[in-house]
ROSE-388952 format. One record per atom (N, C-alpha, C): residue number from 1; residue in three letters; atom name; x, y, z. Coordinates in pm, whole numbers. Layout:
resi | resn | name | x | y | z
NUM | ALA | CA | X | Y | Z
...
//
This chain:
resi | resn | name | x | y | z
1 | UNK | N | -1983 | 2208 | -1533
1 | UNK | CA | -1863 | 2205 | -1450
1 | UNK | C | -1832 | 2059 | -1416
2 | UNK | N | -1709 | 2020 | -1439
2 | UNK | CA | -1671 | 1882 | -1408
2 | UNK | C | -1606 | 1874 | -1270
3 | UNK | N | -1567 | 1754 | -1232
3 | UNK | CA | -1513 | 1730 | -1098
3 | UNK | C | -1383 | 1806 | -1075
4 | UNK | N | -1295 | 1811 | -1175
4 | UNK | CA | -1168 | 1883 | -1158
4 | UNK | C | -1192 | 2032 | -1134
5 | UNK | N | -1290 | 2090 | -1204
5 | UNK | CA | -1323 | 2231 | -1180
5 | UNK | C | -1373 | 2251 | -1038
6 | UNK | N | -1455 | 2157 | -990
6 | UNK | CA | -1505 | 2166 | -852
6 | UNK | C | -1389 | 2159 | -754
7 | UNK | N | -1295 | 2068 | -778
7 | UNK | CA | -1178 | 2057 | -691
7 | UNK | C | -1097 | 2186 | -690
8 | UNK | N | -1083 | 2250 | -807
8 | UNK | CA | -1006 | 2374 | -814
8 | UNK | C | -1078 | 2489 | -743
9 | UNK | N | -1211 | 2493 | -755
9 | UNK | CA | -1288 | 2601 | -694
9 | UNK | C | -1307 | 2583 | -545
10 | UNK | N | -1309 | 2459 | -500
10 | UNK | CA | -1333 | 2430 | -357
10 | UNK | C | -1217 | 2344 | -307
11 | UNK | N | -1103 | 2406 | -272
11 | UNK | CA | -984 | 2329 | -234
11 | UNK | C | -1006 | 2236 | -115
12 | UNK | N | -1086 | 2277 | -16
12 | UNK | CA | -1107 | 2191 | 101
12 | UNK | C | -1178 | 2062 | 61
13 | UNK | N | -1264 | 2068 | -42
13 | UNK | CA | -1332 | 1948 | -91
13 | UNK | C | -1231 | 1854 | -155
14 | UNK | N | -1137 | 1910 | -229
14 | UNK | CA | -1030 | 1830 | -290
14 | UNK | C | -945 | 1763 | -184
15 | UNK | N | -905 | 1839 | -83
15 | UNK | CA | -821 | 1783 | 24
15 | UNK | C | -898 | 1676 | 101
16 | UNK | N | -1026 | 1702 | 133
16 | UNK | CA | -1107 | 1603 | 203
16 | UNK | C | -1125 | 1475 | 124
17 | UNK | N | -1150 | 1490 | -5
17 | UNK | CA | -1163 | 1373 | -92
17 | UNK | C | -1031 | 1296 | -97
18 | UNK | N | -921 | 1368 | -104
18 | UNK | CA | -790 | 1304 | -107
18 | UNK | C | -764 | 1226 | 22
19 | UNK | N | -804 | 1282 | 135
19 | UNK | CA | -784 | 1213 | 264
19 | UNK | C | -864 | 1083 | 267
20 | UNK | N | -991 | 1088 | 227
20 | UNK | CA | -1075 | 968 | 228
20 | UNK | C | -1019 | 864 | 132
21 | UNK | N | -980 | 908 | 11
21 | UNK | CA | -922 | 815 | -85
21 | UNK | C | -791 | 758 | -32
22 | UNK | N | -711 | 841 | 36
22 | UNK | CA | -587 | 794 | 96
22 | UNK | C | -610 | 689 | 203
23 | UNK | N | -716 | 706 | 282
23 | UNK | CA | -750 | 605 | 383
23 | UNK | C | -782 | 471 | 317
24 | UNK | N | -858 | 475 | 208
24 | UNK | CA | -891 | 351 | 137
24 | UNK | C | -767 | 287 | 77
25 | UNK | N | -679 | 369 | 20
25 | UNK | CA | -555 | 316 | -35
25 | UNK | C | -468 | 259 | 77
26 | UNK | N | -468 | 325 | 193
26 | UNK | CA | -393 | 275 | 307
26 | UNK | C | -437 | 135 | 348
27 | UNK | N | -568 | 111 | 340
27 | UNK | CA | -619 | -23 | 370
27 | UNK | C | -564 | -125 | 270
28 | UNK | N | -560 | -86 | 142
28 | UNK | CA | -503 | -175 | 41
28 | UNK | C | -352 | -191 | 61
29 | UNK | N | -284 | -85 | 102
29 | UNK | CA | -140 | -96 | 127
29 | UNK | C | -110 | -197 | 237
30 | UNK | N | -198 | -208 | 336
30 | UNK | CA | -179 | -310 | 439
30 | UNK | C | -179 | -450 | 377
31 | UNK | N | -264 | -472 | 279
31 | UNK | CA | -267 | -600 | 209
31 | UNK | C | -137 | -621 | 132
32 | UNK | N | -91 | -517 | 62
32 | UNK | CA | 33 | -525 | -14
32 | UNK | C | 150 | -555 | 79
33 | UNK | N | 157 | -484 | 190
33 | UNK | CA | 267 | -502 | 286
33 | UNK | C | 271 | -645 | 340
34 | UNK | N | 155 | -702 | 363
34 | UNK | CA | 149 | -838 | 417
34 | UNK | C | 171 | -944 | 309
35 | UNK | N | 104 | -929 | 195
35 | UNK | CA | 100 | -1038 | 97
35 | UNK | C | 214 | -1038 | -5
36 | UNK | N | 264 | -922 | -45
36 | UNK | CA | 365 | -919 | -150
36 | UNK | C | 490 | -998 | -114
37 | UNK | N | 545 | -985 | 7
37 | UNK | CA | 661 | -1070 | 40
37 | UNK | C | 630 | -1220 | 37
38 | UNK | N | 510 | -1258 | 78
38 | UNK | CA | 472 | -1400 | 73
38 | UNK | C | 462 | -1446 | -72
39 | UNK | N | 402 | -1362 | -157
39 | UNK | CA | 391 | -1396 | -299
39 | UNK | C | 529 | -1412 | -363
40 | UNK | N | 620 | -1321 | -329
40 | UNK | CA | 755 | -1328 | -384
40 | UNK | C | 827 | -1453 | -336
41 | UNK | N | 813 | -1486 | -208
41 | UNK | CA | 879 | -1606 | -155
41 | UNK | C | 826 | -1732 | -221
42 | UNK | N | 695 | -1738 | -241
42 | UNK | CA | 637 | -1854 | -309
42 | UNK | C | 689 | -1864 | -452
43 | UNK | N | 700 | -1750 | -519
43 | UNK | CA | 751 | -1750 | -656
43 | UNK | C | 897 | -1796 | -660
44 | UNK | N | 978 | -1747 | -565
44 | UNK | CA | 1119 | -1788 | -560
44 | UNK | C | 1130 | -1938 | -537
45 | UNK | N | 1048 | -1992 | -447
45 | UNK | CA | 1052 | -2136 | -420
45 | UNK | C | 1010 | -2216 | -542
46 | UNK | N | 907 | -2168 | -611
46 | UNK | CA | 862 | -2237 | -733
46 | UNK | C | 972 | -2234 | -838
47 | UNK | N | 1043 | -2123 | -849
47 | UNK | CA | 1153 | -2114 | -945
47 | UNK | C | 1267 | -2210 | -908
48 | UNK | N | 1293 | -2221 | -778
48 | UNK | CA | 1397 | -2315 | -732
48 | UNK | C | 1359 | -2458 | -766
49 | UNK | N | 1234 | -2494 | -742
49 | UNK | CA | 1188 | -2630 | -772
49 | UNK | C | 1197 | -2656 | -922
50 | UNK | N | 1156 | -2557 | -1001
50 | UNK | CA | 1162 | -2572 | -1146
50 | UNK | C | 1306 | -2587 | -1193
51 | UNK | N | 1395 | -2509 | -1136
51 | UNK | CA | 1536 | -2512 | -1179
51 | UNK | C | 1606 | -2640 | -1134
52 | UNK | N | 1582 | -2680 | -1009
52 | UNK | CA | 1653 | -2795 | -954
52 | UNK | C | 1583 | -2927 | -982
53 | UNK | N | 1461 | -2921 | -1028
53 | UNK | CA | 1388 | -3043 | -1063
53 | UNK | C | 1323 | -3106 | -942
54 | UNK | N | 1284 | -3231 | -958
54 | UNK | CA | 1212 | -3302 | -852
54 | UNK | C | 1304 | -3351 | -741
55 | UNK | N | 1436 | -3331 | -754
55 | UNK | CA | 1530 | -3380 | -654
55 | UNK | C | 1530 | -3296 | -527
56 | UNK | N | 1467 | -3178 | -531
56 | UNK | CA | 1468 | -3092 | -414
56 | UNK | C | 1342 | -3114 | -333
57 | UNK | N | 1360 | -3120 | -202
57 | UNK | CA | 1247 | -3131 | -111
57 | UNK | C | 1254 | -3011 | -18
58 | UNK | N | 1152 | -2927 | -23
58 | UNK | CA | 1147 | -2812 | 66
58 | UNK | C | 1069 | -2849 | 191
59 | UNK | N | 1120 | -2808 | 306
59 | UNK | CA | 1059 | -2844 | 433
59 | UNK | C | 948 | -2749 | 476
60 | UNK | N | 923 | -2649 | 398
60 | UNK | CA | 825 | -2547 | 434
60 | UNK | C | 685 | -2596 | 401
61 | UNK | N | 598 | -2596 | 500
61 | UNK | CA | 460 | -2640 | 479
61 | UNK | C | 387 | -2546 | 384
62 | UNK | N | 428 | -2420 | 383
62 | UNK | CA | 361 | -2322 | 297
62 | UNK | C | 385 | -2353 | 150
63 | UNK | N | 499 | -2414 | 119
63 | UNK | CA | 531 | -2447 | -19
63 | UNK | C | 436 | -2553 | -72
64 | UNK | N | 395 | -2643 | 14
64 | UNK | CA | 303 | -2748 | -29
64 | UNK | C | 171 | -2689 | -76
65 | UNK | N | 128 | -2582 | -12
65 | UNK | CA | 2 | -2520 | -50
65 | UNK | C | 19 | -2406 | -147
66 | UNK | N | 137 | -2392 | -207
66 | UNK | CA | 162 | -2277 | -294
66 | UNK | C | 88 | -2286 | -426
67 | UNK | N | 28 | -2403 | -456
67 | UNK | CA | -51 | -2415 | -578
67 | UNK | C | -184 | -2343 | -566
68 | UNK | N | -229 | -2319 | -443
68 | UNK | CA | -354 | -2247 | -425
68 | UNK | C | -335 | -2101 | -466
69 | UNK | N | -444 | -2041 | -512
69 | UNK | CA | -436 | -1904 | -562
69 | UNK | C | -414 | -1809 | -446
70 | UNK | N | -309 | -1729 | -456
70 | UNK | CA | -274 | -1632 | -352
70 | UNK | C | -215 | -1510 | -419
71 | UNK | N | -290 | -1400 | -413
71 | UNK | CA | -240 | -1276 | -469
71 | UNK | C | -295 | -1160 | -386
72 | UNK | N | -295 | -1040 | -441
72 | UNK | CA | -341 | -924 | -365
72 | UNK | C | -492 | -919 | -350
73 | UNK | N | -563 | -1004 | -424
73 | UNK | CA | -710 | -1003 | -420
73 | UNK | C | -766 | -1131 | -357
74 | UNK | N | -705 | -1244 | -389
74 | UNK | CA | -755 | -1374 | -344
74 | UNK | C | -651 | -1440 | -257
75 | UNK | N | -685 | -1499 | -146
75 | UNK | CA | -816 | -1511 | -84
75 | UNK | C | -857 | -1383 | -12
76 | UNK | N | -982 | -1376 | 28
76 | UNK | CA | -1029 | -1260 | 103
76 | UNK | C | -952 | -1248 | 234
77 | UNK | N | -941 | -1126 | 283
77 | UNK | CA | -873 | -1104 | 410
77 | UNK | C | -950 | -1174 | 521
78 | UNK | N | -875 | -1232 | 614
78 | UNK | CA | -935 | -1306 | 725
78 | UNK | C | -847 | -1291 | 848
79 | UNK | N | -905 | -1318 | 962
79 | UNK | CA | -830 | -1317 | 1087
79 | UNK | C | -726 | -1428 | 1082
80 | UNK | N | -599 | -1399 | 1113
80 | UNK | CA | -497 | -1504 | 1107
80 | UNK | C | -518 | -1612 | 1214
81 | UNK | N | -590 | -1580 | 1321
81 | UNK | CA | -610 | -1676 | 1429
81 | UNK | C | -728 | -1768 | 1403
82 | UNK | N | -849 | -1709 | 1384
82 | UNK | CA | -970 | -1790 | 1370
82 | UNK | C | -1012 | -1812 | 1225
83 | UNK | N | -944 | -1746 | 1131
83 | UNK | CA | -968 | -1760 | 987
83 | UNK | C | -1106 | -1708 | 943
84 | UNK | N | -1175 | -1634 | 1030
84 | UNK | CA | -1304 | -1577 | 992
84 | UNK | C | -1281 | -1464 | 892
85 | UNK | N | -1351 | -1467 | 777
85 | UNK | CA | -1333 | -1361 | 677
85 | UNK | C | -1373 | -1224 | 733
86 | UNK | N | -1301 | -1122 | 690
86 | UNK | CA | -1330 | -985 | 733
86 | UNK | C | -1438 | -929 | 642
87 | UNK | N | -1548 | -884 | 701
87 | UNK | CA | -1659 | -830 | 623
87 | UNK | C | -1627 | -688 | 579
88 | UNK | N | -1710 | -635 | 489
88 | UNK | CA | -1691 | -499 | 439
88 | UNK | C | -1701 | -398 | 553
89 | UNK | N | -1794 | -417 | 646
89 | UNK | CA | -1808 | -324 | 758
89 | UNK | C | -1689 | -331 | 854
90 | UNK | N | -1626 | -445 | 861
90 | UNK | CA | -1508 | -460 | 947
90 | UNK | C | -1382 | -411 | 878
91 | UNK | N | -1394 | -366 | 754
91 | UNK | CA | -1277 | -326 | 676
91 | UNK | C | -1276 | -176 | 646
92 | UNK | N | -1357 | -98 | 715
92 | UNK | CA | -1358 | 47 | 697
92 | UNK | C | -1231 | 102 | 762
93 | UNK | N | -1150 | 176 | 686
93 | UNK | CA | -1022 | 223 | 741
93 | UNK | C | -1038 | 300 | 872
94 | UNK | N | -956 | 270 | 967
94 | UNK | CA | -943 | 332 | 1100
94 | UNK | C | -1070 | 314 | 1184
95 | UNK | N | -1187 | 348 | 1130
95 | UNK | CA | -1311 | 342 | 1208
95 | UNK | C | -1343 | 201 | 1256
96 | UNK | N | -1327 | 101 | 1170
96 | UNK | CA | -1360 | -36 | 1212
96 | UNK | C | -1268 | -81 | 1325
97 | UNK | N | -1142 | -39 | 1322
97 | UNK | CA | -1050 | -72 | 1431
97 | UNK | C | -1101 | -15 | 1563
98 | UNK | N | -1146 | 110 | 1558
98 | UNK | CA | -1196 | 177 | 1678
98 | UNK | C | -1324 | 109 | 1727
99 | UNK | N | -1418 | 84 | 1636
99 | UNK | CA | -1546 | 23 | 1676
99 | UNK | C | -1530 | -120 | 1725
100 | UNK | N | -1432 | -192 | 1672
100 | UNK | CA | -1407 | -329 | 1718
100 | UNK | C | -1318 | -333 | 1842
101 | UNK | N | -1274 | -218 | 1886
101 | UNK | CA | -1188 | -213 | 2004
101 | UNK | C | -1051 | -275 | 1980
102 | UNK | N | -1007 | -277 | 1855
102 | UNK | CA | -877 | -334 | 1823
102 | UNK | C | -871 | -484 | 1835
103 | UNK | N | -989 | -550 | 1825
103 | UNK | CA | -995 | -696 | 1838
103 | UNK | C | -1073 | -756 | 1723
104 | UNK | N | -1044 | -882 | 1692
104 | UNK | CA | -1118 | -955 | 1590
104 | UNK | C | -1262 | -970 | 1634
105 | UNK | N | -1356 | -955 | 1542
105 | UNK | CA | -1499 | -969 | 1575
105 | UNK | C | -1534 | -1111 | 1615
106 | UNK | N | -1460 | -1210 | 1563
106 | UNK | CA | -1492 | -1349 | 1592
106 | UNK | C | -1427 | -1402 | 1718
107 | UNK | N | -1293 | -1399 | 1724
107 | UNK | CA | -1221 | -1464 | 1834
107 | UNK | C | -1166 | -1366 | 1937
108 | UNK | N | -1183 | -1237 | 1914
108 | UNK | CA | -1139 | -1131 | 2007
108 | UNK | C | -987 | -1123 | 2024
109 | UNK | N | -913 | -1177 | 1928
109 | UNK | CA | -768 | -1163 | 1928
109 | UNK | C | -732 | -1019 | 1894
110 | UNK | N | -629 | -965 | 1959
110 | UNK | CA | -586 | -827 | 1933
110 | UNK | C | -540 | -811 | 1789
111 | UNK | N | -581 | -699 | 1728
111 | UNK | CA | -537 | -662 | 1594
111 | UNK | C | -422 | -563 | 1610
112 | UNK | N | -319 | -580 | 1532
112 | UNK | CA | -203 | -491 | 1541
112 | UNK | C | -242 | -345 | 1516
113 | UNK | N | -188 | -256 | 1596
113 | UNK | CA | -213 | -113 | 1581
113 | UNK | C | -156 | -60 | 1449
114 | UNK | N | -67 | -138 | 1390
114 | UNK | CA | -5 | -94 | 1265
114 | UNK | C | -105 | -77 | 1152
115 | UNK | N | -210 | -157 | 1148
115 | UNK | CA | -308 | -147 | 1040
115 | UNK | C | -375 | -10 | 1036
116 | UNK | N | -433 | 39 | 1145
116 | UNK | CA | -491 | 173 | 1137
116 | UNK | C | -386 | 283 | 1124
117 | UNK | N | -265 | 260 | 1175
117 | UNK | CA | -159 | 361 | 1159
117 | UNK | C | -119 | 378 | 1013
118 | UNK | N | -106 | 268 | 940
118 | UNK | CA | -74 | 276 | 797
118 | UNK | C | -186 | 347 | 723
119 | UNK | N | -311 | 314 | 757
119 | UNK | CA | -426 | 379 | 693
119 | UNK | C | -428 | 529 | 723
120 | UNK | N | -410 | 564 | 849
120 | UNK | CA | -414 | 706 | 888
120 | UNK | C | -297 | 783 | 826
121 | UNK | N | -179 | 724 | 828
121 | UNK | CA | -62 | 790 | 770
121 | UNK | C | -83 | 813 | 621
122 | UNK | N | -134 | 714 | 552
122 | UNK | CA | -158 | 726 | 408
122 | UNK | C | -262 | 834 | 381
123 | UNK | N | -370 | 836 | 458
123 | UNK | CA | -473 | 938 | 440
123 | UNK | C | -421 | 1078 | 466
124 | UNK | N | -348 | 1096 | 575
124 | UNK | CA | -298 | 1230 | 609
124 | UNK | C | -193 | 1279 | 511
125 | UNK | N | -101 | 1192 | 470
125 | UNK | CA | 0 | 1234 | 372
125 | UNK | C | -63 | 1263 | 236
126 | UNK | N | -163 | 1187 | 198
126 | UNK | CA | -233 | 1213 | 73
126 | UNK | C | -302 | 1348 | 79
127 | UNK | N | -369 | 1375 | 191
127 | UNK | CA | -433 | 1505 | 209
127 | UNK | C | -334 | 1620 | 209
128 | UNK | N | -219 | 1600 | 275
128 | UNK | CA | -117 | 1705 | 277
128 | UNK | C | -66 | 1736 | 138
129 | UNK | N | -38 | 1632 | 59
129 | UNK | CA | 13 | 1655 | -76
129 | UNK | C | -93 | 1718 | -167
130 | UNK | N | -218 | 1682 | -146
130 | UNK | CA | -326 | 1745 | -222
130 | UNK | C | -334 | 1894 | -187
131 | UNK | N | -320 | 1925 | -59
131 | UNK | CA | -322 | 2065 | -15
131 | UNK | C | -199 | 2140 | -69
132 | UNK | N | -83 | 2076 | -62
132 | UNK | CA | 44 | 2140 | -100
132 | UNK | C | 51 | 2172 | -249
133 | UNK | N | 6 | 2077 | -333
133 | UNK | CA | 21 | 2093 | -478
133 | UNK | C | -108 | 2125 | -552
134 | UNK | N | -222 | 2115 | -484
134 | UNK | CA | -348 | 2145 | -551
134 | UNK | C | -380 | 2043 | -659
135 | UNK | N | -470 | 2080 | -748
135 | UNK | CA | -513 | 1990 | -855
135 | UNK | C | -412 | 2001 | -970
136 | UNK | N | -300 | 1930 | -955
136 | UNK | CA | -193 | 1933 | -1055
136 | UNK | C | -140 | 1792 | -1076
137 | UNK | N | -64 | 1777 | -1185
137 | UNK | CA | 3 | 1650 | -1209
137 | UNK | C | 107 | 1622 | -1102
138 | UNK | N | 170 | 1726 | -1051
138 | UNK | CA | 270 | 1709 | -946
138 | UNK | C | 207 | 1644 | -823
139 | UNK | N | 85 | 1685 | -789
139 | UNK | CA | 15 | 1624 | -675
139 | UNK | C | -7 | 1475 | -700
140 | UNK | N | -53 | 1441 | -820
140 | UNK | CA | -78 | 1300 | -852
140 | UNK | C | 49 | 1217 | -842
141 | UNK | N | 158 | 1267 | -900
141 | UNK | CA | 284 | 1193 | -895
141 | UNK | C | 337 | 1183 | -752
142 | UNK | N | 329 | 1292 | -677
142 | UNK | CA | 379 | 1289 | -539
142 | UNK | C | 298 | 1192 | -453
143 | UNK | N | 168 | 1189 | -473
143 | UNK | CA | 82 | 1099 | -395
143 | UNK | C | 116 | 953 | -427
144 | UNK | N | 127 | 921 | -554
144 | UNK | CA | 162 | 783 | -593
144 | UNK | C | 300 | 746 | -537
145 | UNK | N | 392 | 839 | -542
145 | UNK | CA | 527 | 818 | -490
145 | UNK | C | 523 | 786 | -340
146 | UNK | N | 447 | 865 | -267
146 | UNK | CA | 438 | 845 | -122
146 | UNK | C | 371 | 712 | -89
147 | UNK | N | 268 | 675 | -164
147 | UNK | CA | 205 | 544 | -141
147 | UNK | C | 306 | 432 | -157
148 | UNK | N | 386 | 439 | -263
148 | UNK | CA | 486 | 336 | -286
148 | UNK | C | 590 | 335 | -173
149 | UNK | N | 631 | 453 | -129
149 | UNK | CA | 730 | 461 | -21
149 | UNK | C | 677 | 406 | 111
150 | UNK | N | 548 | 427 | 138
150 | UNK | CA | 488 | 370 | 260
150 | UNK | C | 494 | 217 | 253
151 | UNK | N | 452 | 161 | 140
151 | UNK | CA | 456 | 15 | 126
151 | UNK | C | 599 | -36 | 139
152 | UNK | N | 693 | 29 | 72
152 | UNK | CA | 833 | -14 | 79
152 | UNK | C | 888 | -5 | 221
153 | UNK | N | 854 | 101 | 293
153 | UNK | CA | 904 | 119 | 429
153 | UNK | C | 862 | 3 | 519
154 | UNK | N | 734 | -34 | 515
154 | UNK | CA | 687 | -139 | 605
154 | UNK | C | 730 | -278 | 558
155 | UNK | N | 738 | -300 | 427
155 | UNK | CA | 790 | -428 | 379
155 | UNK | C | 936 | -443 | 420
156 | UNK | N | 1012 | -336 | 407
156 | UNK | CA | 1154 | -339 | 446
156 | UNK | C | 1167 | -363 | 597
157 | UNK | N | 1083 | -299 | 676
157 | UNK | CA | 1088 | -319 | 822
157 | UNK | C | 1059 | -464 | 859
158 | UNK | N | 968 | -528 | 787
158 | UNK | CA | 929 | -667 | 817
158 | UNK | C | 1029 | -769 | 764
159 | UNK | N | 1079 | -745 | 642
159 | UNK | CA | 1152 | -852 | 573
159 | UNK | C | 1292 | -814 | 526
160 | UNK | N | 1330 | -689 | 539
160 | UNK | CA | 1454 | -632 | 483
160 | UNK | C | 1463 | -652 | 331
161 | UNK | N | 1346 | -652 | 266
161 | UNK | CA | 1339 | -661 | 121
161 | UNK | C | 1281 | -532 | 64
162 | UNK | N | 1328 | -494 | -53
162 | UNK | CA | 1267 | -386 | -129
162 | UNK | C | 1227 | -447 | -263
163 | UNK | N | 1102 | -492 | -275
163 | UNK | CA | 1061 | -567 | -394
163 | UNK | C | 1072 | -487 | -524
164 | UNK | N | 1125 | -551 | -627
164 | UNK | CA | 1134 | -489 | -759
164 | UNK | C | 996 | -452 | -813
165 | UNK | N | 894 | -525 | -769
165 | UNK | CA | 757 | -497 | -815
165 | UNK | C | 713 | -356 | -777
166 | UNK | N | 777 | -297 | -677
166 | UNK | CA | 745 | -160 | -638
166 | UNK | C | 858 | -65 | -676
167 | UNK | N | 983 | -105 | -652
167 | UNK | CA | 1094 | -12 | -675
167 | UNK | C | 1114 | 21 | -822
168 | UNK | N | 1099 | -75 | -912
168 | UNK | CA | 1120 | -47 | -1054
168 | UNK | C | 1014 | 48 | -1112
169 | UNK | N | 885 | 26 | -1083
169 | UNK | CA | 788 | 126 | -1130
169 | UNK | C | 812 | 265 | -1069
170 | UNK | N | 860 | 269 | -945
170 | UNK | CA | 890 | 396 | -881
170 | UNK | C | 1007 | 465 | -952
171 | UNK | N | 1105 | 388 | -993
171 | UNK | CA | 1217 | 443 | -1069
171 | UNK | C | 1170 | 497 | -1205
172 | UNK | N | 1084 | 421 | -1271
172 | UNK | CA | 1030 | 467 | -1400
172 | UNK | C | 947 | 593 | -1384
173 | UNK | N | 868 | 599 | -1277
173 | UNK | CA | 788 | 719 | -1251
173 | UNK | C | 878 | 840 | -1228
174 | UNK | N | 987 | 819 | -1156
174 | UNK | CA | 1082 | 928 | -1132
174 | UNK | C | 1143 | 977 | -1262
175 | UNK | N | 1184 | 884 | -1346
175 | UNK | CA | 1242 | 922 | -1475
175 | UNK | C | 1140 | 996 | -1561
176 | UNK | N | 1016 | 950 | -1559
176 | UNK | CA | 909 | 1017 | -1634
176 | UNK | C | 889 | 1159 | -1584
177 | UNK | N | 887 | 1175 | -1452
177 | UNK | CA | 867 | 1308 | -1394
177 | UNK | C | 980 | 1402 | -1435
178 | UNK | N | 1102 | 1355 | -1428
178 | UNK | CA | 1216 | 1441 | -1457
178 | UNK | C | 1229 | 1469 | -1607
179 | UNK | N | 1218 | 1365 | -1688
179 | UNK | CA | 1244 | 1382 | -1832
179 | UNK | C | 1127 | 1442 | -1908
180 | UNK | N | 1009 | 1387 | -1892
180 | UNK | CA | 897 | 1428 | -1976
180 | UNK | C | 822 | 1550 | -1924
181 | UNK | N | 816 | 1565 | -1796
181 | UNK | CA | 744 | 1680 | -1743
181 | UNK | C | 835 | 1800 | -1720
182 | UNK | N | 966 | 1781 | -1733
182 | UNK | CA | 1059 | 1892 | -1723
182 | UNK | C | 1057 | 1961 | -1588
183 | UNK | N | 1063 | 1884 | -1482
183 | UNK | CA | 1066 | 1944 | -1350
183 | UNK | C | 1198 | 2020 | -1335
184 | UNK | N | 1187 | 2144 | -1299
184 | UNK | CA | 1304 | 2230 | -1292
184 | UNK | C | 1372 | 2218 | -1157
185 | UNK | N | 1494 | 2271 | -1152
185 | UNK | CA | 1573 | 2265 | -1029
185 | UNK | C | 1502 | 2333 | -913
186 | UNK | N | 1424 | 2435 | -941
186 | UNK | CA | 1352 | 2505 | -834
186 | UNK | C | 1252 | 2412 | -767
187 | UNK | N | 1187 | 2327 | -845
187 | UNK | CA | 1092 | 2232 | -787
187 | UNK | C | 1164 | 2133 | -696
188 | UNK | N | 1282 | 2088 | -737
188 | UNK | CA | 1357 | 1995 | -654
188 | UNK | C | 1404 | 2063 | -525
189 | UNK | N | 1439 | 2192 | -533
189 | UNK | CA | 1479 | 2264 | -412
189 | UNK | C | 1362 | 2274 | -316
190 | UNK | N | 1240 | 2290 | -368
190 | UNK | CA | 1123 | 2292 | -279
190 | UNK | C | 1107 | 2159 | -209
191 | UNK | N | 1131 | 2047 | -282
191 | UNK | CA | 1124 | 1916 | -219
191 | UNK | C | 1228 | 1905 | -109
192 | UNK | N | 1351 | 1951 | -137
192 | UNK | CA | 1456 | 1946 | -36
192 | UNK | C | 1417 | 2028 | 87
193 | UNK | N | 1349 | 2140 | 65
193 | UNK | CA | 1306 | 2224 | 177
193 | UNK | C | 1205 | 2157 | 267
194 | UNK | N | 1126 | 2062 | 210
194 | UNK | CA | 1028 | 1990 | 292
194 | UNK | C | 1094 | 1895 | 390
195 | UNK | N | 1208 | 1842 | 350
195 | UNK | CA | 1274 | 1742 | 435
195 | UNK | C | 1381 | 1808 | 517
//
């Protein structure tokens, strides 16, 4: 018996696993929400400098350091105030926030409540979709869709941007779902009924 058979035979195990995995993804979504707009802005500035040549002087101090490696993985997450790196134990979704009392372990600066809320929301919605659709392709697509929408929602709230790096793959996923998997009108009506 493989893992998928176990998930089908024991639905609560599938939903529980989905919730835990959703919490972990929620932690990563916090990184995406914070870093992707910064990465895009740095890229735009680099393109402006390349296009306009050496005659342009940008007044942003961040542009001067834009040669340093900055992506979704590097550098490690750190406290914005004291710059102390966040350890693996301090990065456990929701629980570390509770155990640290919502404060940085080093400088005791308050950590935004939004971090555990994004993690919890991602975990709960992932669990709900796993419960709603079971072990199906529809569950997988719906979960990925919701993860992207969570990231887009918070990036939009912070910056009023909807990055193509997320929206275009989401559009392609939608087209794939509709065209190749042949989702029928009845399935779309069920989605409408949820909202």
